[in-house]
C-alpha positions in Angstrom: -0.1 0.1 0.1 1.3 3.5 -1.0 0.3 7.1 -0.5 -0.9 6.9 -4.3 -3.7 4.4 -3.0 -5.4 7.1 -1.0 -7.8 9.7 -2.8 -8.8 13.3 -1.4 -12.4 13.8 -0.6 -14.0 15.6 -3.5 -15.9 17.7 -1.2 -12.6 19.0 0.1 -11.1 22.7 -0.6 -7.6 23.2 -1.4 -5.5 23.6 1.9 -8.4 22.3 4.3 -8.0 19.9 6.7 -9.2 16.7 4.1 -10.7 13.4 4.4 -8.8 10.8 2.4 -10.2 7.2 1.1 -9.0 4.3 -0.1 -10.5 1.4 -1.6 -10.5 -1.6 0.4 -9.6 -4.7 -1.6 -9.6 -7.8 0.5 -11.1 -11.6 1.1 -14.0 -10.6 3.0 -15.1 -13.4 5.8 -18.7 -13.4 7.3 -18.5 -14.0 10.9 -19.9 -17.4 12.1 -22.2 -15.4 14.5 -24.2 -13.8 11.5 -27.1 -15.7 10.3 -28.3 -15.7 6.5 -30.1 -12.6 5.3 -29.4 -9.0 6.8 -27.1 -7.7 9.5 -24.1 -9.8 8.7 -20.6 -8.9 9.9 -17.9 -9.2 7.4 -14.0 -9.0 8.5 -10.9 -8.6 6.4 -7.1 -8.6 6.7 -6.3 -6.1 3.7 -2.7 -5.2 4.8 -0.2 -6.4 7.1 -1.5 -5.2 10.9 -4.8 -3.8 9.6 -8.3 -5.3 10.6 -11.7 -4.3 8.1 -14.9 -4.4 9.4 -18.1 -4.0 7.3 -21.9 -4.8 8.1 -23.8 -6.0 4.9 -26.4 -3.3 4.7 -23.5 -0.9 4.5 -20.8 -2.8 2.6 -19.3 0.3 1.3 -19.2 1.8 4.9 -15.6 -0.1 5.7 -14.2 0.8 9.6 -10.5 -0.2 9.8 -8.2 -0.9 12.8 -5.3 -2.8 14.1 -5.6 -6.6 15.8 -4.3 -5.1 19.2 -7.2 -2.5 19.1 -9.9 -5.1 18.1 -8.9 -7.4 20.8 -9.1 -4.7 23.5 -13.0 -3.6 22.2 -13.9 -7.2 21.9 -12.9 -7.7 25.8 -14.6 -4.9 26.7 -17.9 -5.7 25.2 -17.7 -9.2 26.4 -16.9 -7.6 29.8 -20.2 -5.6 29.6 -18.4 -2.2 29.2 -20.7 -1.4 26.2 -24.0 -2.5 27.7 -25.8 0.5 29.1 -25.6 2.2 25.6 -29.0 0.8 24.4 -31.0 1.3 27.5 -33.4 4.2 27.0 -32.3 7.1 28.9 
């Protein structure tokens, strides 16, 4: 992967703080916890030390992270750190 793989957003003005995007080409695997149909999580490792995640309903929206950060997130979720986020306030 090189700097030439990235493209600046067409909404970005010259010299502004810009968002750069890159098409992720990877072999996607569906989570074994996902059932048939919608709401499936897909994971890929498109580059060294990179994990990519996408959801079946929005396949063009891709989150990238490192294996260590994803591991920390999964451990926190399993420990219940995010359980209160979905409760009515």
